[in-house]
N, CA, C and O atoms as CSV, one atom per row, in Angstrom:
chain,resi,resn,atom,element,x,y,z
A,1,MET,N,N,23.636,-8.453,9.304
A,1,MET,CA,C,24.041,-9.341,8.168
A,1,MET,C,C,22.906,-9.489,7.264
A,1,MET,O,O,21.805,-9.873,7.657
A,2,ALA,N,N,23.195,-9.158,5.936
A,2,ALA,CA,C,22.172,-9.335,4.923
A,2,ALA,C,C,22.138,-10.767,4.333
A,2,ALA,O,O,23.147,-11.468,4.242
A,3,ILE,N,N,20.958,-11.130,3.957
A,3,ILE,CA,C,20.867,-12.460,3.353
A,3,ILE,C,C,21.094,-12.408,1.877
A,3,ILE,O,O,20.784,-11.402,1.238
A,4,ARG,N,N,21.638,-13.485,1.304
A,4,ARG,CA,C,21.861,-13.490,-0.215
A,4,ARG,C,C,20.575,-13.440,-0.992
A,4,ARG,O,O,19.630,-14.191,-0.749
A,5,LYS,N,N,20.577,-12.513,-1.949
A,5,LYS,CA,C,19.335,-12.384,-2.733
A,5,LYS,C,C,19.490,-13.189,-4.016
A,5,LYS,O,O,19.471,-12.634,-5.115
A,6,THR,N,N,19.644,-14.514,-3.865
A,6,THR,CA,C,19.767,-15.376,-5.043
A,6,THR,C,C,18.595,-16.317,-5.186
A,6,THR,O,O,17.987,-16.754,-4.208
A,7,THR,N,N,18.304,-16.608,-6.414
A,7,THR,CA,C,17.083,-17.444,-6.720
A,7,THR,C,C,17.513,-18.884,-7.237
A,7,THR,O,O,16.695,-19.777,-7.455
A,8,LYS,N,N,18.784,-19.003,-7.397
A,8,LYS,CA,C,19.297,-20.433,-7.966
A,8,LYS,C,C,20.350,-21.005,-7.035
A,8,LYS,O,O,21.052,-20.303,-6.307
A,9,GLY,N,N,20.409,-22.249,-7.105
A,9,GLY,CA,C,21.439,-23.064,-6.311
A,9,GLY,C,C,20.954,-23.376,-4.923
A,9,GLY,O,O,19.842,-23.007,-4.542
A,10,PRO,N,N,21.804,-24.069,-4.150
A,10,PRO,CA,C,21.483,-24.568,-2.875
A,10,PRO,C,C,21.223,-23.455,-1.814
A,10,PRO,O,O,20.523,-23.662,-0.823
A,11,GLY,N,N,21.845,-22.230,-2.087
A,11,GLY,CA,C,21.699,-21.108,-1.137
A,11,GLY,C,C,20.535,-20.117,-1.463
A,11,GLY,O,O,20.542,-18.954,-1.061
A,12,ALA,N,N,19.523,-20.664,-2.230
A,12,ALA,CA,C,18.476,-19.856,-2.750
A,12,ALA,C,C,17.596,-19.434,-1.578
A,12,ALA,O,O,17.031,-20.273,-0.876
A,13,ASN,N,N,17.482,-18.060,-1.370
A,13,ASN,CA,C,16.611,-17.544,-0.223
A,13,ASN,C,C,15.333,-16.995,-0.907
A,13,ASN,O,O,14.353,-16.735,-0.210
A,14,TYR,N,N,15.313,-16.822,-2.174
A,14,TYR,CA,C,14.147,-16.285,-2.943
A,14,TYR,C,C,13.773,-17.328,-3.984
A,14,TYR,O,O,14.593,-18.030,-4.576
A,15,ARG,N,N,12.469,-17.360,-4.146
A,15,ARG,CA,C,11.791,-18.287,-5.186
A,15,ARG,C,C,11.997,-17.677,-6.546
A,15,ARG,O,O,11.842,-16.462,-6.679
A,16,PRO,N,N,12.335,-18.438,-7.566
A,16,PRO,CA,C,12.377,-17.859,-8.955
A,16,PRO,C,C,11.086,-17.331,-9.394
A,16,PRO,O,O,10.057,-17.740,-8.857
A,17,THR,N,N,11.054,-16.466,-10.315
A,17,THR,CA,C,9.828,-15.843,-10.762
A,17,THR,C,C,8.850,-16.892,-11.257
A,17,THR,O,O,7.658,-16.783,-10.968
A,18,LYS,N,N,9.303,-17.911,-11.995
A,18,LYS,CA,C,8.430,-18.880,-12.624
A,18,LYS,C,C,7.680,-19.727,-11.514
A,18,LYS,O,O,6.631,-20.312,-11.785
A,19,SER,N,N,8.242,-19.769,-10.283
A,19,SER,CA,C,7.569,-20.591,-9.228
A,19,SER,C,C,6.994,-19.685,-8.208
A,19,SER,O,O,6.874,-20.042,-7.036
A,20,GLY,N,N,6.619,-18.454,-8.660
A,20,GLY,CA,C,5.825,-17.537,-7.769
A,20,GLY,C,C,6.531,-16.492,-7.078
A,20,GLY,O,O,5.880,-15.829,-6.270
A,21,ALA,N,N,7.853,-16.204,-7.267
A,21,ALA,CA,C,8.545,-15.150,-6.658
A,21,ALA,C,C,8.440,-15.291,-5.101
A,21,ALA,O,O,7.933,-16.300,-4.611
A,22,GLY,N,N,8.909,-14.305,-4.356
A,22,GLY,CA,C,8.782,-14.324,-2.945
A,22,GLY,C,C,9.958,-15.145,-2.221
A,22,GLY,O,O,10.784,-15.743,-2.911
A,23,MET,N,N,10.015,-15.164,-0.953
A,23,MET,CA,C,10.970,-15.797,-0.218
A,23,MET,C,C,10.667,-17.295,0.027
A,23,MET,O,O,9.513,-17.709,0.140
A,24,THR,N,N,11.748,-18.076,0.102
A,24,THR,CA,C,11.534,-19.468,0.396
A,24,THR,C,C,11.475,-19.658,1.937
A,24,THR,O,O,11.752,-18.686,2.641
A,25,THR,N,N,11.151,-20.784,2.484
A,25,THR,CA,C,11.059,-21.024,3.873
A,25,THR,C,C,12.494,-20.889,4.434
A,25,THR,O,O,12.688,-20.318,5.507
A,26,LYS,N,N,13.491,-21.414,3.708
A,26,LYS,CA,C,14.934,-21.285,4.195
A,26,LYS,C,C,15.287,-19.729,4.215
A,26,LYS,O,O,15.986,-19.278,5.122
A,27,GLY,N,N,14.820,-18.971,3.260
A,27,GLY,CA,C,15.129,-17.520,3.226
A,27,GLY,C,C,14.516,-16.903,4.390
A,27,GLY,O,O,15.169,-16.069,5.018
A,28,VAL,N,N,13.248,-17.238,4.781
A,28,VAL,CA,C,12.626,-16.629,5.895
A,28,VAL,C,C,13.379,-16.990,7.144
A,28,VAL,O,O,13.573,-16.123,7.997
A,29,LYS,N,N,13.802,-18.183,7.297
A,29,LYS,CA,C,14.578,-18.634,8.472
A,29,LYS,C,C,15.915,-17.856,8.602
A,29,LYS,O,O,16.316,-17.476,9.703
A,30,ALA,N,N,16.581,-17.633,7.470
A,30,ALA,CA,C,17.841,-16.984,7.400
A,30,ALA,C,C,17.635,-15.456,7.790
A,30,ALA,O,O,18.435,-14.870,8.520
A,31,TYR,N,N,16.534,-14.868,7.265
A,31,TYR,CA,C,16.211,-13.468,7.616
A,31,TYR,C,C,15.937,-13.297,9.100
A,31,TYR,O,O,16.392,-12.330,9.711
A,32,ARG,N,N,15.190,-14.237,9.688
A,32,ARG,CA,C,14.794,-14.140,11.106
A,32,ARG,C,C,15.991,-14.328,11.989
A,32,ARG,O,O,16.107,-13.693,13.037
A,33,ALA,N,N,16.947,-15.256,11.546
A,33,ALA,CA,C,18.135,-15.377,12.332
A,33,ALA,C,C,18.995,-14.177,12.315
A,33,ALA,O,O,19.678,-13.854,13.287
A,34,ALA,N,N,18.956,-13.455,11.102
A,34,ALA,CA,C,19.872,-12.163,11.053
A,34,ALA,C,C,19.145,-10.999,11.703
A,34,ALA,O,O,19.749,-9.995,12.081
A,35,ASN,N,N,17.797,-11.161,11.828
A,35,ASN,CA,C,17.007,-10.029,12.464
A,35,ASN,C,C,16.222,-10.490,13.607
A,35,ASN,O,O,15.014,-10.677,13.461
A,36,PRO,N,N,16.801,-10.693,14.745
A,36,PRO,CA,C,15.973,-11.192,15.903
A,36,PRO,C,C,14.783,-10.352,16.188
A,36,PRO,O,O,14.865,-9.128,16.088
A,37,GLY,N,N,13.712,-10.925,16.529
A,37,GLY,CA,C,12.450,-10.234,16.811
A,37,GLY,C,C,11.629,-10.044,15.678
A,37,GLY,O,O,10.502,-9.574,15.833
A,38,SER,N,N,12.095,-10.382,14.437
A,38,SER,CA,C,11.293,-10.251,13.219
A,38,SER,C,C,10.098,-11.246,13.250
A,38,SER,O,O,10.184,-12.349,13.790
A,39,LYS,N,N,9.015,-10.801,12.655
A,39,LYS,CA,C,7.845,-11.660,12.531
A,39,LYS,C,C,7.515,-12.000,11.075
A,39,LYS,O,O,6.360,-12.235,10.721
A,40,LEU,N,N,8.586,-12.020,10.221
A,40,LEU,CA,C,8.338,-12.336,8.846
A,40,LEU,C,C,7.887,-13.762,8.656
A,40,LEU,O,O,8.374,-14.658,9.346
A,41,LYS,N,N,6.985,-13.993,7.751
A,41,LYS,CA,C,6.401,-15.321,7.520
A,41,LYS,C,C,6.385,-15.537,6.083
A,41,LYS,O,O,6.541,-14.583,5.322
A,42,THR,N,N,6.198,-16.781,5.632
A,42,THR,CA,C,6.073,-17.153,4.196
A,42,THR,C,C,4.729,-16.762,3.672
A,42,THR,O,O,3.850,-16.335,4.420
A,43,ALA,N,N,4.577,-16.906,2.413
A,43,ALA,CA,C,3.177,-16.614,1.814
A,43,ALA,C,C,2.165,-17.503,2.217
A,43,ALA,O,O,2.438,-18.661,2.532
A,44,VAL,N,N,0.887,-17.010,2.237
A,44,VAL,CA,C,-0.298,-17.834,2.553
A,44,VAL,C,C,-0.768,-18.343,1.286
A,44,VAL,O,O,-1.394,-17.614,0.517
A,45,THR,N,N,-0.488,-19.626,1.000
A,45,THR,CA,C,-0.781,-20.272,-0.367
A,45,THR,C,C,-1.936,-21.285,-0.332
A,45,THR,O,O,-2.558,-21.592,-1.349
A,46,GLY,N,N,-2.187,-21.777,0.853
A,46,GLY,CA,C,-3.288,-22.868,0.859
A,46,GLY,C,C,-4.709,-22.345,1.120
A,46,GLY,O,O,-4.973,-21.143,1.137
A,47,GLU,N,N,-5.566,-23.277,1.313
A,47,GLU,CA,C,-6.930,-22.862,1.574
A,47,GLU,C,C,-6.995,-22.305,3.105
A,47,GLU,O,O,-6.363,-22.848,4.012
A,48,VAL,N,N,-7.703,-21.334,3.266
A,48,VAL,CA,C,-7.849,-20.673,4.621
A,48,VAL,C,C,-9.277,-20.488,4.966
A,48,VAL,O,O,-10.124,-20.360,4.083
A,49,LYS,N,N,-9.575,-20.470,6.266
A,49,LYS,CA,C,-10.983,-20.262,6.704
A,49,LYS,C,C,-11.162,-18.812,6.712
A,49,LYS,O,O,-10.261,-18.074,7.111
A,50,ALA,N,N,-12.338,-18.348,6.269
A,50,ALA,CA,C,-12.646,-16.946,6.224
A,50,ALA,C,C,-12.601,-16.336,7.628
A,50,ALA,O,O,-13.148,-16.891,8.581
A,51,GLY,N,N,-11.886,-15.096,7.740
A,51,GLY,CA,C,-11.779,-14.430,8.973
A,51,GLY,C,C,-10.649,-14.883,9.808
A,51,GLY,O,O,-10.418,-14.319,10.878
A,52,SER,N,N,-9.908,-15.899,9.369
A,52,SER,CA,C,-8.772,-16.441,10.191
A,52,SER,C,C,-7.537,-15.493,10.070
A,52,SER,O,O,-7.539,-14.632,9.190
A,53,LYS,N,N,-6.524,-15.619,10.892
A,53,LYS,CA,C,-5.380,-14.814,10.820
A,53,LYS,C,C,-4.692,-14.812,9.420
A,53,LYS,O,O,-4.225,-13.793,8.914
A,54,SER,N,N,-4.671,-16.126,8.803
A,54,SER,CA,C,-4.062,-16.303,7.492
A,54,SER,C,C,-4.843,-15.586,6.460
A,54,SER,O,O,-4.270,-15.001,5.542
A,55,ALA,N,N,-6.173,-15.611,6.582
A,55,ALA,CA,C,-7.120,-14.988,5.630
A,55,ALA,C,C,-6.855,-13.410,5.687
A,55,ALA,O,O,-6.858,-12.732,4.660
A,56,LYS,N,N,-6.643,-12.916,6.858
A,56,LYS,CA,C,-6.407,-11.435,7.072
A,56,LYS,C,C,-5.038,-11.047,6.534
A,56,LYS,O,O,-4.874,-9.960,5.981
A,57,ARG,N,N,-4.011,-11.967,6.698
A,57,ARG,CA,C,-2.755,-11.679,6.129
A,57,ARG,C,C,-2.803,-11.680,4.543
A,57,ARG,O,O,-2.202,-10.838,3.875
A,58,ARG,N,N,-3.473,-12.568,4.069
A,58,ARG,CA,C,-3.606,-12.573,2.555
A,58,ARG,C,C,-4.369,-11.370,2.117
A,58,ARG,O,O,-3.974,-10.754,1.127
A,59,LYS,N,N,-5.445,-10.975,2.778
A,59,LYS,CA,C,-6.228,-9.768,2.334
A,59,LYS,C,C,-5.300,-8.519,2.417
A,59,LYS,O,O,-5.294,-7.678,1.518
A,60,SER,N,N,-4.581,-8.436,3.433
A,60,SER,CA,C,-3.556,-7.333,3.634
A,60,SER,C,C,-2.611,-7.294,2.537
A,60,SER,O,O,-2.369,-6.258,1.919
A,61,TYR,N,N,-2.034,-8.501,2.271
A,61,TYR,CA,C,-0.934,-8.552,1.158
A,61,TYR,C,C,-1.522,-8.085,-0.152
A,61,TYR,O,O,-0.980,-7.227,-0.850
A,62,CYS,N,N,-2.610,-8.667,-0.440
A,62,CYS,CA,C,-3.321,-8.359,-1.702
A,62,CYS,C,C,-3.689,-6.917,-1.892
A,62,CYS,O,O,-3.682,-6.403,-3.011
A,63,ALA,N,N,-4.011,-6.264,-0.799
A,63,ALA,CA,C,-4.323,-4.828,-0.907
A,63,ALA,C,C,-3.060,-4.038,-1.114
A,63,ALA,O,O,-3.041,-3.092,-1.902
A,64,ARG,N,N,-1.905,-4.442,-0.358
A,64,ARG,CA,C,-0.710,-3.690,-0.566
A,64,ARG,C,C,-0.099,-3.894,-1.955
A,64,ARG,O,O,0.408,-2.953,-2.565
A,65,SER,N,N,-0.155,-5.117,-2.437
A,65,SER,CA,C,0.305,-5.342,-3.788
A,65,SER,C,C,-0.527,-4.790,-4.861
A,65,SER,O,O,-0.001,-4.515,-5.940
A,66,ALA,N,N,-1.813,-4.598,-4.657
A,66,ALA,CA,C,-2.651,-3.871,-5.538
A,66,ALA,C,C,-2.154,-2.477,-5.794
A,66,ALA,O,O,-2.184,-1.950,-6.906
A,67,GLY,N,N,-1.682,-1.893,-4.668
A,67,GLY,CA,C,-1.080,-0.526,-4.770
A,67,GLY,C,C,0.200,-0.514,-5.588
A,67,GLY,O,O,0.508,0.431,-6.315
A,68,GLN,N,N,0.902,-1.570,-5.439
A,68,GLN,CA,C,2.243,-1.710,-6.247
A,68,GLN,C,C,1.822,-1.865,-7.749
A,68,GLN,O,O,2.518,-1.381,-8.642
A,69,MET,N,N,0.759,-2.496,-7.984
A,69,MET,CA,C,0.307,-2.658,-9.386
A,69,MET,C,C,-0.022,-1.272,-9.998
A,69,MET,O,O,0.207,-1.034,-11.184
A,70,LYS,N,N,-0.567,-0.364,-9.150
A,70,LYS,CA,C,-0.803,1.018,-9.632
A,70,LYS,C,C,0.412,1.765,-9.818
A,70,LYS,O,O,0.550,2.507,-10.790
A,71,GLN,N,N,1.367,1.602,-8.877
A,71,GLN,CA,C,2.615,2.392,-8.964
A,71,GLN,C,C,3.594,1.842,-10.004
A,71,GLN,O,O,4.455,2.600,-10.451
A,72,PHE,N,N,3.519,0.572,-10.417
A,72,PHE,CA,C,4.350,-0.013,-11.450
A,72,PHE,C,C,3.608,-0.554,-12.529
A,72,PHE,O,O,3.549,-1.778,-12.644
A,73,PRO,N,N,2.984,0.255,-13.404
A,73,PRO,CA,C,2.078,-0.296,-14.425
A,73,PRO,C,C,2.740,-1.193,-15.416
A,73,PRO,O,O,2.079,-2.041,-16.016
A,74,LYS,N,N,4.059,-1.033,-15.614
A,74,LYS,CA,C,4.793,-1.889,-16.497
A,74,LYS,C,C,4.760,-3.341,-15.991
A,74,LYS,O,O,4.539,-4.282,-16.754
A,75,ALA,N,N,4.988,-3.487,-14.667
A,75,ALA,CA,C,5.042,-4.803,-14.059
A,75,ALA,C,C,3.626,-5.361,-14.020
A,75,ALA,O,O,3.445,-6.572,-14.149
A,76,ALA,N,N,2.589,-4.488,-13.841
A,76,ALA,CA,C,1.210,-4.930,-13.709
A,76,ALA,C,C,0.764,-5.462,-15.097
A,76,ALA,O,O,-0.081,-6.356,-15.139
A,77,LYS,N,N,1.278,-4.966,-16.197
A,77,LYS,CA,C,0.830,-5.458,-17.511
A,77,LYS,C,C,1.590,-6.794,-18.011
A,77,LYS,O,O,1.106,-7.527,-18.873
A,78,ASP,N,N,2.805,-7.030,-17.394
A,78,ASP,CA,C,3.515,-8.178,-17.692
A,78,ASP,C,C,3.129,-9.387,-16.850
A,78,ASP,O,O,3.441,-9.384,-15.659
A,79,PRO,N,N,2.471,-10.427,-17.379
A,79,PRO,CA,C,2.103,-11.560,-16.613
A,79,PRO,C,C,3.298,-12.339,-16.051
A,79,PRO,O,O,3.095,-13.156,-15.153
A,80,ASN,N,N,4.423,-12.151,-16.487
A,80,ASN,CA,C,5.611,-12.881,-16.022
A,80,ASN,C,C,6.424,-12.046,-14.960
A,80,ASN,O,O,7.495,-12.483,-14.537
A,81,SER,N,N,5.922,-10.871,-14.542
A,81,SER,CA,C,6.694,-10.113,-13.632
A,81,SER,C,C,6.660,-10.699,-12.272
A,81,SER,O,O,5.726,-11.440,-11.965
A,82,ARG,N,N,7.659,-10.408,-11.388
A,82,ARG,CA,C,7.695,-10.898,-10.071
A,82,ARG,C,C,6.474,-10.500,-9.279
A,82,ARG,O,O,5.988,-11.277,-8.458
A,83,LEU,N,N,5.980,-9.331,-9.505
A,83,LEU,CA,C,4.788,-8.858,-8.747
A,83,LEU,C,C,3.536,-9.684,-9.164
A,83,LEU,O,O,2.768,-10.106,-8.299
A,84,ARG,N,N,3.348,-9.894,-10.374
A,84,ARG,CA,C,2.160,-10.616,-10.793
A,84,ARG,C,C,2.205,-12.102,-10.447
A,84,ARG,O,O,1.182,-12.717,-10.147
A,85,GLN,N,N,3.475,-12.693,-10.499
A,85,GLN,CA,C,3.645,-14.057,-10.141
A,85,GLN,C,C,3.445,-14.235,-8.582
A,85,GLN,O,O,2.839,-15.223,-8.166
A,86,ALA,N,N,3.934,-13.314,-7.750
A,86,ALA,CA,C,3.677,-13.341,-6.306
A,86,ALA,C,C,2.256,-13.209,-6.012
A,86,ALA,O,O,1.796,-13.929,-5.125
A,87,ARG,N,N,1.451,-12.350,-6.661
A,87,ARG,CA,C,0.055,-12.159,-6.386
A,87,ARG,C,C,-0.681,-13.400,-6.742
A,87,ARG,O,O,-1.619,-13.787,-6.046
A,88,LYS,N,N,-0.251,-14.092,-7.901
A,88,LYS,CA,C,-0.808,-15.349,-8.236
A,88,LYS,C,C,-0.609,-16.463,-7.187
A,88,LYS,O,O,-1.510,-17.245,-6.885
A,89,ARG,N,N,0.613,-16.486,-6.657
A,89,ARG,CA,C,0.980,-17.414,-5.583
A,89,ARG,C,C,0.140,-17.213,-4.317
A,89,ARG,O,O,-0.313,-18.166,-3.682
A,90,TRP,N,N,-0.040,-15.986,-3.992
A,90,TRP,CA,C,-0.908,-15.574,-2.774
A,90,TRP,C,C,-2.361,-15.753,-3.083
A,90,TRP,O,O,-3.170,-15.629,-2.164
A,91,LYS,N,N,-2.772,-16.038,-4.317
A,91,LYS,CA,C,-4.196,-16.138,-4.719
A,91,LYS,C,C,-4.887,-14.847,-4.564
A,91,LYS,O,O,-5.967,-14.779,-3.977
A,92,CYS,N,N,-4.305,-13.834,-5.065
A,92,CYS,CA,C,-4.952,-12.450,-5.040
A,92,CYS,C,C,-5.829,-12.298,-6.246
A,92,CYS,O,O,-6.452,-11.252,-6.428
């Protein structure tokens, strides 16, 4: 079962671009319910201790999304793209 890819209304599983893109907590719960065994988590947005699991997740995401910036230069140049907004939310 696929989750709804909506950013508006009460059934929003994804965050609107203006508020940082990415999945909402509700969306992650819906995904994990539909895909048992999944280890999907929400974005690391707060302060983290250097070397902690959260810091490593952030570093990994930032490295992966930097590759997306190279692959999609149009999105990389647009400060309002979902890619740029998500990187900003993750504090990349």
